[in-house]
N, C-alpha and C positions, 0 to 999 in steps of 0.2 A: 517417228511420231513425236510431236512437240506439244507440250501443254504450258500455257502461259498463265500464271497466277498473279493478277494485279495486286499491288500493295500501295499503302498510303492513300492519297486523294484519288488515284486512279481506280482503286478498288471500290470506291463509292459509286462509280458510274459503270464499271465493267466487272462482271462476275468472274468469268474465266474465258480463255481463248484457246483454241485448238487448231493444229495444223501439221505441217511437215517442214523439214529443213534438210539441207545438204551442205557438205563441206569438202574442201580439197586443200591439202597442204603439202609442203616440201620440206624434208629434213635438212637441217643445217650441218653438213659434213657428217661426222660420226658422233655428234653431241646429242644430248637429250632434247634439244630444242628444235622446233619446226615453226615455219610461218605459213600462213594460208588465209583463206577466206571462207565465209559461210553465208548462206542466205536462208531465210525462213519466211513462210507465208502462213498467216494465222487468221482465223475467223473468230469474231467475238460477238456476232449477232446476225440473225437472219429472220426476217418477217415477210409475210405474204398477205395480200388482201385482194379482193375482187373489186373491180371498178369499171364503169362504162368507158369505152374507148375514147369518147369525147362528148361534150355537152350536146353536140349536134347529131351524134350517133349513139344514143343511150341504149339501143337494143343490141349492141355488140359489147359483151362483157369480157374483159381480159384479166389475167393474173398479174399483179404488180409485185415484184420481189425487191426487197431492200437488203443489201448485204453490208456488214461492217467488217472491214479487214485491216490487217497490218502487214507490211512488208519490211523485214529487217535485213540489213546488209552489214556485215562486220569484217574487218581485218582481224586476224587472230595470231597471237603468239602462244605456243604451247610448250610445256616441259613435260616429257613423258618417258617412262622407262621403256627401253627399246626391245628387251627380250622377256621371254616367259609368257605363260598363258594368262597371267594376271598383270595388267599394265595400267597402273594408276596414272593420272595426269592432272595438271592444273592449267587453266586458260586465262589469258587476258584478252579483252575484246574492245574494239573501238570502231564506231560506225554511225549509221543513221537509221531512223525508222520513218516509214511513210504510212500514214494512217488515213483511211478513206472510207466514205460511205457512198455506195452507188445504188441507184434504183433503175430497174429495167422491166420491160414487159416480157413475160415468159413466152408468149406466142410469137411465131415468126411473122414479121411485117412485110419484108421485101425479099423476094426470091428471084434468082436468075440462074444461069447455067453454072455459076461458081458456088451457089449455095444460098442459104437464107440468113438474114440478119435480124437482130432484135433491137427495138428502140430502147435506148437507155441514156442515163445521164449521171455524172458525178455530182452528188449533192454538196459534199464538203470534203476537202483533203488538206493535209498539212505535213510538212517535214520537220523532224527534230533530231538532235544528236542522241547517241546511245553509247554508254560506257559500261563495261561489265567485267565480271570475273567469276570463276567457279572452278569446280573440280569434278572428276569423274573417274571411271574405270572401264577398261576394255577387257573382256573375258574371251580368250581364244577357244575355238572348238574345231574339231576335225583333225586331220593328220598334220604333223609339223610341215611348214613353219607357222602354223596358225594364221593363215592369211585372212580368214574370216573370223570376226570378233563381235560379240555382243557389246554394244556401246551404251553406257548409262552415265548421265551427268546431270548436275544441278548448277545453274548460274543465277547470279543476281545481276539484273540489267537496270542501271540507273538511266532513265530516259529524261530528256528535256521536256519543257512545257509545250503543249500542242492544243489546238482547237480540234474537236472531234464531236461526232454524234454517237451517243450511246444507243443501244437497241431500243426501238420504239420511240425515238426522239423526234420523229417526223409526224406531225399532226395535220390531217387533212380536214379542213372545214369548208364545206361547199366546194367551190372551184379553186380554193387557195391552199397552199401547203405552208406550214409554219415549222421552223427548225429550232429545237431547244438545244442550243450549242453548249457543250461543256468545255471547260478549260482547266487543265491541271498538268502536273508532271505525269510521265508515262512509265513509272517504275514497275518492274515485275520480276517475279521469280520464274525461271524457265526450266522445266523438267524435260529431259530428252531421253528417249529410248529408241535405239536404232541398230544399224549394222555398219561396221567399219571393215573396209577391204584395203589391204596394202601391207606395208612393211611392219 
């Protein structure tokens, strides 16, 4: 589980983000260092409304969902104690963030033998760089050699500037949609609670 707490200008438009992440790394010989990568997917807003399918078909009402999301991808260098039930570590991260707002119709529109599809569109998206660092600890449990460990960490992610839509930034007036676009750095504190498996 991952919780993103925006800071600075980003916190004025986004309250909190939640999601999940995964990582994979490889130890460098017998040293305390390892290199790897990690990816995270976060939601920072979700709204729904009812609307006619079209102006010419006002008697069919559908559910319109709007989701605000972020995808983070980082390369990572870690220094970590290799032995013991308590294994603290420090991380350095470098990568990018993809931030997007997408709107779709909840009801299935087109169905065939392969399944059903939903009508949707990306309202706004942007890429920006991401640089961060943090620390954490892994706590082993079960029989030796503690292959399963509770993983707790906190990172500060310094994000570049991006254009994005905050939750509720799409206004529909009549048959037109207006976007209140925000622009700021995308800095955040990331709190991670998960499970680590391996050496």
